[in-house]
Backbone as CSV, one residue per row, in Angstrom:
resi,resn,N_x,N_y,N_z,CA_x,CA_y,CA_z,C_x,C_y,C_z
1,UNK,91.178,242.213,118.811,91.288,240.760,118.776,91.957,240.272,120.061
2,UNK,91.349,239.237,120.678,91.858,238.714,121.937,92.931,237.668,121.670
3,UNK,94.065,237.810,122.337,95.167,236.858,122.189,95.091,235.842,123.318
4,UNK,95.005,234.571,122.964,94.927,233.500,123.952,96.326,232.944,124.175
5,UNK,96.758,232.980,125.417,98.098,232.492,125.766,97.963,231.114,126.414
6,UNK,98.482,230.092,125.756,98.414,228.741,126.317,99.823,228.194,126.449
7,UNK,100.002,227.312,127.432,101.334,226.750,127.633,101.578,225.600,126.656
8,UNK,102.793,225.046,126.689,103.170,224.007,125.717,102.359,222.731,125.893
9,UNK,102.051,222.341,127.142,101.267,221.124,127.378,99.871,221.254,126.800
10,UNK,99.248,222.415,127.025,97.898,222.632,126.499,97.914,222.641,124.975
11,UNK,98.953,223.232,124.392,99.058,223.268,122.932,99.222,221.864,122.364
12,UNK,100.036,221.045,123.038,100.242,219.677,122.571,98.956,218.864,122.668
13,UNK,98.228,219.029,123.774,96.966,218.304,123.934,95.956,218.729,122.881
14,UNK,95.935,220.026,122.560,95.020,220.507,121.526,95.384,219.917,120.168
15,UNK,96.686,219.840,119.896,97.131,219.255,118.629,96.785,217.774,118.562
16,UNK,96.942,217.059,119.696,96.613,215.634,119.724,95.126,215.410,119.489
17,UNK,94.284,216.282,120.077,92.831,216.162,119.854,92.486,216.405,118.394
18,UNK,93.161,217.380,117.794,92.895,217.691,116.391,93.313,216.531,115.485
19,UNK,94.493,215.974,115.757,95.001,214.892,114.912,94.267,213.581,115.127
20,UNK,93.530,213.456,116.233,92.778,212.228,116.492,91.462,212.178,115.737
21,UNK,91.118,213.271,115.064,89.868,213.285,114.305,89.948,212.305,113.132
22,UNK,88.808,211.713,112.726,88.794,210.679,111.671,89.394,211.120,110.348
23,UNK,89.419,212.445,110.088,89.914,212.914,108.787,91.421,212.694,108.635
24,UNK,92.121,212.478,109.740,93.567,212.290,109.684,93.912,210.805,109.770
25,UNK,94.868,210.351,108.974,95.270,208.932,109.065,95.913,208.643,110.415
26,UNK,95.585,207.489,110.986,96.131,207.115,112.290,97.489,206.430,112.107
27,UNK,98.445,206.743,112.976,99.753,206.079,112.881,99.642,204.607,113.242
28,UNK,100.599,203.836,112.788,100.615,202.409,113.091,100.878,202.190,114.579
29,UNK,100.501,201.008,115.112,100.794,200.716,116.526,102.271,200.878,116.866
30,UNK,103.146,200.488,115.938,104.588,200.632,116.173,104.967,202.095,116.319
31,UNK,104.416,202.948,115.422,104.717,204.374,115.487,104.146,204.988,116.755
32,UNK,102.937,204.543,117.155,102.343,205.039,118.390,103.225,204.706,119.589
33,UNK,103.792,203.505,119.594,104.664,203.102,120.698,105.898,203.989,120.765
34,UNK,106.538,204.233,119.620,107.729,205.078,119.609,107.396,206.520,119.991
35,UNK,106.220,206.993,119.553,105.795,208.338,119.941,105.599,208.432,121.451
36,UNK,105.015,207.369,122.023,104.803,207.341,123.473,106.133,207.385,124.217
37,UNK,107.091,206.582,123.769,108.411,206.555,124.412,109.089,207.915,124.286
38,UNK,108.988,208.527,123.104,109.608,209.835,122.896,108.991,210.885,123.814
39,UNK,107.659,210.864,123.916,106.968,211.815,124.791,107.352,211.602,126.248
40,UNK,107.432,210.336,126.653,107.790,210.025,128.036,109.190,210.520,128.366
41,UNK,110.137,210.278,127.466,111.513,210.730,127.697,111.573,212.255,127.766
42,UNK,110.846,212.917,126.857,110.854,214.384,126.848,110.300,214.944,128.160
43,UNK,109.222,214.341,128.638,108.634,214.819,129.893,109.558,214.568,131.079
44,UNK,110.245,213.421,131.060,111.192,213.141,132.140,112.318,214.172,132.164
45,UNK,112.809,214.524,130.975,113.897,215.503,130.896,113.424,216.869,131.371
46,UNK,112.208,217.269,130.949,111.681,218.576,131.332,111.402,218.663,132.824
47,UNK,110.979,217.550,133.406,110.632,217.532,134.834,111.803,217.089,135.708
48,UNK,112.995,216.982,135.121,114.135,216.441,135.855,114.431,217.176,137.143
49,UNK,114.368,218.493,137.091,114.703,219.270,138.280,113.674,219.109,139.386
50,UNK,112.438,218.743,139.014,111.371,218.635,140.002,111.302,217.257,140.644
51,UNK,111.882,216.251,140.017,111.810,214.890,140.554,112.753,214.722,141.745
52,UNK,112.337,213.953,142.736,113.244,213.655,143.854,114.473,212.898,143.336
53,UNK,115.630,213.393,143.639,116.849,212.746,143.151,117.358,213.324,141.856
54,UNK,116.556,214.176,141.198,116.988,214.864,139.988,117.402,213.927,138.867
55,UNK,118.585,214.190,138.305,119.043,213.431,137.142,119.358,211.983,137.469
56,UNK,119.701,211.711,138.710,119.935,210.310,139.088,118.659,209.497,138.920
57,UNK,117.538,210.055,139.363,116.245,209.373,139.214,115.900,209.180,137.746
58,UNK,116.153,210.216,136.942,115.864,210.117,135.505,116.704,209.018,134.869
59,UNK,117.979,208.955,135.239,118.863,207.923,134.682,118.354,206.526,135.008
60,UNK,117.943,206.328,136.264,117.412,205.020,136.665,116.152,204.689,135.882
61,UNK,115.256,205.677,135.735,114.008,205.445,135.001,114.277,205.114,133.535
62,UNK,115.250,205.803,132.933,115.577,205.525,131.532,116.162,204.125,131.369
63,UNK,116.982,203.699,132.344,117.535,202.339,132.290,116.417,201.312,132.386
64,UNK,115.465,201.553,133.302,114.328,200.639,133.444,113.483,200.616,132.174
65,UNK,113.308,201.790,131.557,112.541,201.860,130.316,113.235,201.071,129.213
66,UNK,114.558,201.231,129.096,115.309,200.491,128.078,115.211,198.993,128.314
67,UNK,115.305,198.577,129.588,115.190,197.150,129.905,113.811,196.621,129.543
68,UNK,112.780,197.440,129.778,111.422,197.026,129.422,111.250,196.859,127.925
69,UNK,111.851,197.763,127.146,111.763,197.669,125.687,112.476,196.419,125.189
70,UNK,113.669,196.150,125.733,114.414,194.946,125.339,113.613,193.691,125.663
71,UNK,112.993,193.666,126.853,112.186,192.507,127.246,110.992,192.334,126.319
72,UNK,110.351,193.452,125.942,109.191,193.377,125.053,109.586,192.835,123.684
73,UNK,110.736,193.285,123.170,111.213,192.787,121.874,111.524,191.301,121.955
74,UNK,112.149,190.881,123.068,112.492,189.461,123.237,111.238,188.604,123.283
75,UNK,110.231,189.055,124.039,108.973,188.304,124.122,108.302,188.244,122.761
76,UNK,108.356,189.358,122.027,107.758,189.370,120.697,108.418,188.374,119.763
77,UNK,109.753,188.288,119.843,110.465,187.326,118.991,110.140,185.894,119.386
78,UNK,110.047,185.643,120.710,109.721,184.302,121.170,108.322,183.903,120.719
79,UNK,107.391,184.881,120.794,106.021,184.603,120.358,105.991,184.278,118.878
80,UNK,106.757,185.069,118.095,106.820,184.810,116.660,107.446,183.456,116.384
81,UNK,108.479,183.122,117.123,109.121,181.821,116.959,108.166,180.690,117.288
82,UNK,107.409,180.836,118.397,106.445,179.800,118.774,105.368,179.646,117.710
83,UNK,104.975,180.779,117.121,103.965,180.705,116.072,104.513,179.964,114.869
84,UNK,105.777,180.240,114.525,106.402,179.542,113.401,106.516,178.049,113.661
85,UNK,106.719,177.681,114.932,106.896,176.270,115.263,105.630,175.470,115.008
86,UNK,104.502,176.157,114.855,103.259,175.449,114.569,103.064,175.241,113.071
87,UNK,103.986,175.765,112.244,103.866,175.594,110.810,104.166,174.147,110.433
88,UNK,103.817,173.794,109.221,103.865,172.391,108.819,105.281,171.913,108.525
89,UNK,105.438,170.594,108.602,106.733,169.957,108.360,107.098,169.988,106.884
90,UNK,106.129,169.693,106.024,106.413,169.587,104.589,106.377,170.945,103.902
91,UNK,107.144,171.055,102.841,107.088,172.232,102.000,105.965,172.097,100.988
92,UNK,105.890,173.014,100.018,104.803,172.979,99.042,104.903,171.824,98.044
93,UNK,106.104,171.252,97.882,106.300,170.176,96.904,106.219,168.811,97.576
94,UNK,105.411,167.923,97.011,105.260,166.573,97.548,106.335,165.665,96.950
95,UNK,107.218,165.145,97.803,108.277,164.244,97.361,108.190,162.933,98.126
96,UNK,108.775,161.893,97.557,108.840,160.605,98.252,109.979,160.640,99.267
97,UNK,110.038,159.609,100.104,111.133,159.525,101.075,112.478,159.474,100.359
98,UNK,112.555,158.697,99.287,113.814,158.577,98.542,114.224,159.913,97.932
99,UNK,113.254,160.670,97.439,113.562,161.968,96.838,114.040,162.968,97.894
100,UNK,113.384,162.962,99.052,113.835,163.836,100.142,115.245,163.452,100.585
101,UNK,115.494,162.162,100.658,116.808,161.675,101.089,117.890,162.098,100.092
102,UNK,117.577,161.979,98.815,118.528,162.371,97.775,118.808,163.874,97.829
103,UNK,117.753,164.659,98.037,117.926,166.113,98.140,118.778,166.468,99.353
104,UNK,118.557,165.764,100.467,119.343,166.010,101.680,120.818,165.728,101.433
105,UNK,121.105,164.624,100.773,122.495,164.261,100.497,123.155,165.269,99.559
106,UNK,122.386,165.775,98.622,122.910,166.783,97.692,123.308,168.051,98.446
107,UNK,122.439,168.517,99.339,122.746,169.727,100.114,123.903,169.484,101.083
108,UNK,123.940,168.296,101.677,125.013,167.983,102.625,126.369,167.974,101.931
109,UNK,126.399,167.529,100.686,127.657,167.500,99.939,128.217,168.905,99.732
110,UNK,127.321,169.905,99.769,127.743,171.302,99.622,127.843,172.012,100.969
111,UNK,127.762,171.222,102.053,127.783,171.788,103.413,126.649,172.782,103.642
112,UNK,125.558,172.582,102.939,124.368,173.428,103.100,123.449,172.717,104.094
113,UNK,123.754,172.864,105.378,123.172,171.989,106.390,121.698,172.264,106.679
114,UNK,121.247,173.489,106.504,119.839,173.788,106.781,118.885,172.972,105.919
115,UNK,118.940,173.128,104.591,118.083,172.316,103.727,118.349,170.820,103.873
116,UNK,119.604,170.456,104.140,119.931,169.032,104.300,119.175,168.432,105.482
117,UNK,119.155,169.150,106.602,118.448,168.660,107.790,116.948,168.594,107.538
118,UNK,116.408,169.632,106.913,114.957,169.653,106.667,114.537,168.499,105.754
119,UNK,115.264,168.308,104.670,114.911,167.217,103.750,115.083,165.852,104.413
120,UNK,116.094,165.728,105.254,116.325,164.412,105.869,115.208,164.064,106.850
121,UNK,114.734,165.040,107.610,113.626,164.735,108.518,112.341,164.501,107.732
122,UNK,112.184,165.186,106.622,111.020,164.926,105.770,111.092,163.521,105.183
123,UNK,112.303,163.039,104.917,112.462,161.654,104.459,112.003,160.687,105.536
124,UNK,112.313,161.004,106.796,111.846,160.175,107.916,110.324,160.143,107.934
125,UNK,109.722,161.326,107.854,108.258,161.414,107.915,107.607,160.667,106.755
126,UNK,108.124,160.895,105.558,107.521,160.247,104.383,107.736,158.741,104.435
127,UNK,108.890,158.305,104.909,109.144,156.871,105.026,108.175,156.201,105.983
128,UNK,107.874,156.862,107.094,106.903,156.320,108.050,105.515,156.244,107.436
129,UNK,105.176,157.239,106.630,103.871,157.232,105.963,103.814,156.133,104.903
130,UNK,104.881,155.999,104.131,104.908,154.985,103.076,104.846,153.571,103.647
131,UNK,105.363,153.399,104.858,105.331,152.076,105.497,104.019,151.820,106.233
132,UNK,103.156,152.832,106.275,101.869,152.670,106.952,101.939,152.801,108.461
133,UNK,103.073,153.250,108.986,103.202,153.421,110.434,102.584,154.725,110.913
134,UNK,102.495,155.684,110.017,101.910,156.989,110.328,100.988,157.370,109.186
135,UNK,99.800,157.833,109.511,98.865,158.252,108.477,99.313,159.582,107.864
136,UNK,99.262,159.713,106.532,99.669,160.970,105.897,98.813,162.140,106.376
137,UNK,99.456,163.277,106.583,98.758,164.499,106.987,99.606,165.684,106.554
138,UNK,99.107,166.461,105.603,99.901,167.549,105.032,100.171,168.665,106.038
139,UNK,99.289,168.834,107.018,99.459,169.930,107.968,100.208,169.560,109.226
140,UNK,100.845,168.413,109.245,101.514,167.942,110.462,102.820,168.715,110.707
141,UNK,103.123,168.976,111.969,104.389,169.613,112.334,105.417,168.548,112.700
142,UNK,106.663,168.960,112.814,107.729,168.018,113.175,107.501,167.441,114.571
143,UNK,107.046,168.275,115.487,106.787,167.805,116.852,105.639,166.809,116.879
144,UNK,104.588,167.089,116.114,103.460,166.154,116.043,103.906,164.820,115.451
145,UNK,104.740,164.884,114.429,105.262,163.651,113.833,106.005,162.831,114.882
146,UNK,106.865,163.488,115.667,107.654,162.777,116.676,106.753,162.105,117.703
147,UNK,105.687,162.775,118.096,104.781,162.199,119.094,104.019,161.004,118.533
148,UNK,103.496,161.155,117.320,102.712,160.074,116.717,103.602,158.878,116.399
149,UNK,104.745,159.155,115.768,105.659,158.065,115.412,106.260,157.429,116.662
150,UNK,106.487,158.234,117.697,107.026,157.698,118.939,106.078,156.725,119.607
151,UNK,104.771,156.941,119.414,103.789,156.002,119.963,103.826,154.685,119.198
152,UNK,104.094,154.763,117.875,104.161,153.549,117.060,105.500,152.830,117.225
153,UNK,106.555,153.602,117.470,107.905,153.043,117.637,108.489,153.576,118.943
154,UNK,108.023,153.075,120.076,108.439,153.645,121.367,109.938,153.595,121.622
155,UNK,110.645,152.616,121.075,112.090,152.537,121.297,112.852,153.608,120.523
156,UNK,112.149,154.304,119.610,112.753,155.414,118.870,112.156,156.762,119.276
157,UNK,111.314,156.769,120.302,110.600,157.997,120.682,111.565,159.138,121.011
158,UNK,112.606,158.829,121.781,113.568,159.863,122.147,114.304,160.424,120.947
159,UNK,114.720,159.553,120.039,115.437,159.995,118.845,114.526,160.783,117.906
160,UNK,113.273,160.373,117.822,112.321,161.100,116.986,112.111,162.520,117.510
161,UNK,111.969,162.661,118.825,111.781,163.990,119.402,113.037,164.839,119.235
162,UNK,114.195,164.213,119.366,115.445,164.950,119.172,115.584,165.434,117.730
163,UNK,115.179,164.583,116.792,115.204,164.988,115.392,114.256,166.141,115.125
164,UNK,113.061,166.091,115.729,112.086,167.174,115.559,112.616,168.476,116.150
165,UNK,113.257,168.393,117.310,113.820,169.586,117.936,114.931,170.185,117.081
166,UNK,115.744,169.325,116.472,116.802,169.808,115.583,116.197,170.536,114.389
167,UNK,115.146,169.951,113.807,114.439,170.564,112.681,113.872,171.921,113.087
168,UNK,113.188,171.979,114.231,112.570,173.222,114.692,113.608,174.299,114.979
169,UNK,114.695,173.903,115.629,115.715,174.880,116.013,116.328,175.575,114.811
170,UNK,116.639,174.806,113.772,117.310,175.429,112.623,116.313,176.071,111.658
171,UNK,115.047,175.646,111.717,114.048,176.185,110.797,113.389,177.445,111.330
172,UNK,113.100,177.480,112.629,112.320,178.574,113.196,113.029,179.303,114.322
173,UNK,114.068,178.713,114.874,114.788,179.356,115.963,116.007,180.083,115.458
174,UNK,116.932,180.349,116.355,118.147,181.072,115.996,119.379,180.171,116.102
175,UNK,119.150,178.864,116.021,120.254,177.914,116.129,120.805,177.626,114.730
176,UNK,122.099,177.803,114.498,122.658,177.540,113.169,122.655,176.051,112.845
177,UNK,122.416,175.739,111.586,122.458,174.343,111.140,123.909,173.892,111.053
178,UNK,124.169,172.670,111.506,125.544,172.154,111.535,125.589,170.718,111.024
179,UNK,126.813,170.252,110.812,127.003,168.857,110.407,126.534,167.912,111.505
180,UNK,126.708,168.303,112.759,126.241,167.463,113.868,124.725,167.319,113.846
181,UNK,124.031,168.416,113.546,122.578,168.346,113.442,122.146,167.427,112.316
182,UNK,122.860,167.517,111.199,122.539,166.631,110.075,122.794,165.180,110.439
183,UNK,123.851,164.939,111.209,124.163,163.569,111.625,123.044,163.003,112.511
184,UNK,122.449,163.846,113.330,121.356,163.402,114.204,120.178,162.894,113.379
185,UNK,119.757,163.692,112.388,118.584,163.291,111.603,118.932,162.171,110.625
186,UNK,120.187,162.112,110.187,120.601,161.014,109.305,120.564,159.682,110.049
187,UNK,121.108,159.670,111.265,121.062,158.443,112.074,119.616,158.019,112.326
188,UNK,118.765,159.005,112.600,117.346,158.704,112.820,116.725,158.111,111.562
189,UNK,117.006,158.721,110.415,116.448,158.231,109.154,116.892,156.798,108.881
190,UNK,118.149,156.513,109.132,118.658,155.160,108.874,118.012,154.133,109.800
191,UNK,117.797,154.492,111.063,117.163,153.565,111.997,115.697,153.341,111.639
192,UNK,115.025,154.420,111.261,113.622,154.283,110.861,113.518,153.468,109.583
193,UNK,114.414,153.722,108.614,114.391,152.974,107.355,114.627,151.491,107.603
194,UNK,115.550,151.160,108.499,115.809,149.751,108.813,114.583,149.105,109.432
195,UNK,113.888,149.854,110.274,112.680,149.324,110.919,111.571,149.095,109.906
196,UNK,111.365,150.068,109.027,110.289,149.934,108.043,110.590,148.825,107.041
197,UNK,111.854,148.662,106.668,112.215,147.586,105.737,111.959,146.225,106.367
198,UNK,112.271,146.091,107.636,112.030,144.828,108.343,110.546,144.507,108.375
199,UNK,109.735,145.524,108.629,108.294,145.310,108.686,107.733,144.944,107.317
200,UNK,108.285,145.567,106.249,107.796,145.261,104.904,108.155,143.840,104.492
201,UNK,109.341,143.379,104.912,109.757,142.009,104.591,108.818,141.004,105.237
202,UNK,108.403,141.312,106.461,107.486,140.410,107.151,106.120,140.389,106.468
């Protein structure tokens, strides 16, 4: 019987070819990425003595690799955040402006600022719809609301956009909800309510 002597690289390549056959389940993209990083690090360590600069070069390469991974994770989170920002302003339950306002005040009384801010901006949106200043649209985002309402009420355009940004930051970003944020959307709601009441009286 003939004994075939193969080195470690050839053995690994043969194993990879075997595991790539359809009969074997394929690893997830995440697992493939980690496997690639592990293989790269192992090869760098094995080839350390052969690289110009030796371990110093390996250290620099590993630092660059770590920085690349951190950057990739950051971009992935930003992409996910941007995708979330396209989600709708309203939740699954349809409430009136008064009901949203009442819910906001209830949460604010418990210092639960996240839901308080969301309900208060929804009160703004629903109030504008109830007054006929903005056409109802279930799929509208906070930013879209600010743009549309800002065109109808240009003197409130800046405040509307600021309210939308506050909503987006605490709902989809990493900004903590605060009493100051709630005060921003509350002031906006009160100004919009005063405007809509004036228009209804006329």
